[in-house]
ChimeraX commands (.cxc) that place a marker at each C-alpha (Angstrom):
marker #1 position 0.00,0.00,0.00 radius 0.5
marker #1 position 1.07,3.56,-0.65 radius 0.5
marker #1 position 1.70,5.93,2.18 radius 0.5
marker #1 position -1.12,7.93,3.76 radius 0.5
marker #1 position -0.16,11.31,2.24 radius 0.5
marker #1 position -0.14,9.86,-1.27 radius 0.5
marker #1 position -3.70,8.64,-0.78 radius 0.5
marker #1 position -4.87,12.03,0.47 radius 0.5
marker #1 position -3.25,13.88,-2.45 radius 0.5
marker #1 position -4.72,11.38,-4.92 radius 0.5
marker #1 position -8.19,11.74,-3.41 radius 0.5
marker #1 position -7.97,15.54,-3.57 radius 0.5
marker #1 position -6.83,15.40,-7.20 radius 0.5
marker #1 position -9.75,13.16,-8.09 radius 0.5
marker #1 position -12.20,15.46,-6.32 radius 0.5
marker #1 position -10.71,18.51,-8.07 radius 0.5
marker #1 position -11.22,16.77,-11.40 radius 0.5
marker #1 position -14.61,15.18,-10.84 radius 0.5
marker #1 position -16.61,18.09,-9.39 radius 0.5
marker #1 position -16.11,20.47,-12.36 radius 0.5
marker #1 position -16.66,17.57,-14.76 radius 0.5
marker #1 position -19.98,16.62,-13.17 radius 0.5
marker #1 position -21.14,20.24,-13.12 radius 0.5
marker #1 position -20.26,20.58,-16.80 radius 0.5
marker #1 position -22.14,17.39,-17.67 radius 0.5
marker #1 position -25.18,18.64,-15.76 radius 0.5
marker #1 position -25.11,21.93,-17.70 radius 0.5
marker #1 position -24.86,20.04,-20.98 radius 0.5
marker #1 position -27.86,17.89,-20.07 radius 0.5
marker #1 position -29.84,20.99,-19.05 radius 0.5
marker #1 position -28.89,22.69,-22.31 radius 0.5
marker #1 position -30.32,19.76,-24.28 radius 0.5
marker #1 position -33.69,20.03,-22.55 radius 0.5
marker #1 position -33.51,17.61,-19.63 radius 0.5
marker #1 position -35.24,18.68,-16.45 radius 0.5
marker #1 position -33.02,19.50,-13.47 radius 0.5
marker #1 position -34.11,16.37,-11.62 radius 0.5
marker #1 position -33.51,14.10,-14.61 radius 0.5
marker #1 position -30.13,15.71,-15.36 radius 0.5
marker #1 position -28.97,15.16,-11.78 radius 0.5
marker #1 position -30.32,11.60,-11.78 radius 0.5
marker #1 position -28.57,10.70,-15.05 radius 0.5
marker #1 position -25.36,12.35,-13.88 radius 0.5
marker #1 position -25.48,10.42,-10.61 radius 0.5
marker #1 position -26.00,7.12,-12.44 radius 0.5
marker #1 position -23.08,7.80,-14.78 radius 0.5
marker #1 position -20.90,8.87,-11.83 radius 0.5
marker #1 position -21.38,5.52,-10.15 radius 0.5
marker #1 position -18.86,4.11,-12.64 radius 0.5
marker #1 position -16.13,6.06,-10.83 radius 0.5
marker #1 position -17.22,4.68,-7.49 radius 0.5
marker #1 position -17.46,1.13,-8.81 radius 0.5
marker #1 position -14.03,1.40,-10.43 radius 0.5
marker #1 position -12.50,2.66,-7.19 radius 0.5
marker #1 position -14.09,-0.11,-5.16 radius 0.5
marker #1 position -12.99,-2.72,-7.66 radius 0.5
marker #1 position -9.41,-1.42,-7.50 radius 0.5
marker #1 position -9.55,-1.42,-3.70 radius 0.5
marker #1 position -10.73,-4.98,-3.40 radius 0.5
marker #1 position -8.55,-6.42,-6.19 radius 0.5
marker #1 position -5.19,-5.12,-4.86 radius 0.5
marker #1 position -3.16,-7.60,-6.85 radius 0.5
marker #1 position -0.19,-7.15,-9.18 radius 0.5
marker #1 position -1.15,-4.55,-11.84 radius 0.5
marker #1 position 0.19,-6.57,-14.75 radius 0.5
marker #1 position -2.06,-9.50,-13.93 radius 0.5
marker #1 position -5.18,-7.35,-13.79 radius 0.5
marker #1 position -4.80,-5.85,-17.25 radius 0.5
marker #1 position -4.20,-2.33,-15.92 radius 0.5
marker #1 position -1.52,-1.47,-18.50 radius 0.5
marker #1 position -3.87,-2.47,-21.32 radius 0.5
marker #1 position -6.74,-0.48,-19.85 radius 0.5
marker #1 position -4.53,2.58,-19.38 radius 0.5
marker #1 position -3.43,2.33,-23.01 radius 0.5
marker #1 position -7.04,2.12,-24.18 radius 0.5
marker #1 position -8.02,5.10,-22.01 radius 0.5
marker #1 position -5.13,7.18,-23.35 radius 0.5
marker #1 position -5.94,6.22,-26.94 radius 0.5
marker #1 position -9.59,7.17,-26.52 radius 0.5
marker #1 position -8.63,10.58,-25.08 radius 0.5
marker #1 position -6.28,11.20,-28.01 radius 0.5
marker #1 position -9.04,10.16,-30.43 radius 0.5
marker #1 position -11.55,12.54,-28.85 radius 0.5
marker #1 position -9.12,15.44,-29.00 radius 0.5
marker #1 position -8.10,14.76,-32.59 radius 0.5
marker #1 position -11.50,13.85,-34.03 radius 0.5
marker #1 position -13.81,16.19,-32.10 radius 0.5
marker #1 position -11.97,19.09,-30.53 radius 0.5
marker #1 position -9.31,20.05,-33.08 radius 0.5
marker #1 position -11.71,20.39,-36.05 radius 0.5
marker #1 position -13.84,22.71,-33.93 radius 0.5
marker #1 position -10.85,24.99,-33.47 radius 0.5
marker #1 position -10.49,25.42,-37.23 radius 0.5
marker #1 position -14.11,26.45,-37.84 radius 0.5
marker #1 position -14.84,30.17,-37.93 radius 0.5
marker #1 position -16.88,31.43,-34.97 radius 0.5
marker link #1:1,2 radius 0.2
marker link #1:2,3 radius 0.2
marker link #1:3,4 radius 0.2
marker link #1:4,5 radius 0.2
marker link #1:5,6 radius 0.2
marker link #1:6,7 radius 0.2
marker link #1:7,8 radius 0.2
marker link #1:8,9 radius 0.2
marker link #1:9,10 radius 0.2
marker link #1:10,11 radius 0.2
marker link #1:11,12 radius 0.2
marker link #1:12,13 radius 0.2
marker link #1:13,14 radius 0.2
marker link #1:14,15 radius 0.2
marker link #1:15,16 radius 0.2
marker link #1:16,17 radius 0.2
marker link #1:17,18 radius 0.2
marker link #1:18,19 radius 0.2
marker link #1:19,20 radius 0.2
marker link #1:20,21 radius 0.2
marker link #1:21,22 radius 0.2
marker link #1:22,23 radius 0.2
marker link #1:23,24 radius 0.2
marker link #1:24,25 radius 0.2
marker link #1:25,26 radius 0.2
marker link #1:26,27 radius 0.2
marker link #1:27,28 radius 0.2
marker link #1:28,29 radius 0.2
marker link #1:29,30 radius 0.2
marker link #1:30,31 radius 0.2
marker link #1:31,32 radius 0.2
marker link #1:32,33 radius 0.2
marker link #1:33,34 radius 0.2
marker link #1:34,35 radius 0.2
marker link #1:35,36 radius 0.2
marker link #1:36,37 radius 0.2
marker link #1:37,38 radius 0.2
marker link #1:38,39 radius 0.2
marker link #1:39,40 radius 0.2
marker link #1:40,41 radius 0.2
marker link #1:41,42 radius 0.2
marker link #1:42,43 radius 0.2
marker link #1:43,44 radius 0.2
marker link #1:44,45 radius 0.2
marker link #1:45,46 radius 0.2
marker link #1:46,47 radius 0.2
marker link #1:47,48 radius 0.2
marker link #1:48,49 radius 0.2
marker link #1:49,50 radius 0.2
marker link #1:50,51 radius 0.2
marker link #1:51,52 radius 0.2
marker link #1:52,53 radius 0.2
marker link #1:53,54 radius 0.2
marker link #1:54,55 radius 0.2
marker link #1:55,56 radius 0.2
marker link #1:56,57 radius 0.2
marker link #1:57,58 radius 0.2
marker link #1:58,59 radius 0.2
marker link #1:59,60 radius 0.2
marker link #1:60,61 radius 0.2
marker link #1:61,62 radius 0.2
marker link #1:62,63 radius 0.2
marker link #1:63,64 radius 0.2
marker link #1:64,65 radius 0.2
marker link #1:65,66 radius 0.2
marker link #1:66,67 radius 0.2
marker link #1:67,68 radius 0.2
marker link #1:68,69 radius 0.2
marker link #1:69,70 radius 0.2
marker link #1:70,71 radius 0.2
marker link #1:71,72 radius 0.2
marker link #1:72,73 radius 0.2
marker link #1:73,74 radius 0.2
marker link #1:74,75 radius 0.2
marker link #1:75,76 radius 0.2
marker link #1:76,77 radius 0.2
marker link #1:77,78 radius 0.2
marker link #1:78,79 radius 0.2
marker link #1:79,80 radius 0.2
marker link #1:80,81 radius 0.2
marker link #1:81,82 radius 0.2
marker link #1:82,83 radius 0.2
marker link #1:83,84 radius 0.2
marker link #1:84,85 radius 0.2
marker link #1:85,86 radius 0.2
marker link #1:86,87 radius 0.2
marker link #1:87,88 radius 0.2
marker link #1:88,89 radius 0.2
marker link #1:89,90 radius 0.2
marker link #1:90,91 radius 0.2
marker link #1:91,92 radius 0.2
marker link #1:92,93 radius 0.2
marker link #1:93,94 radius 0.2
marker link #1:94,95 radius 0.2
marker link #1:95,96 radius 0.2
view
């Protein structure tokens, strides 16, 4: 296990990332016509994936190479690169 301070810093980094992300997703859902209650409900359901992933990692605690973590990290990085190249960059080249 990592030391206590590392866990605290990691938790704070995750919180600093997740809260603005969830607020942004809620605003997007509201913009597309969802009611406030439905937007919050859908956002909460989608956020449970983070909780489930954290709990799975906590209870697995085995060697990373045997769990497929390197492969999953590669897939996650590739999907982020794809989103930035396919969706975000073309939007930068369009006139306002």
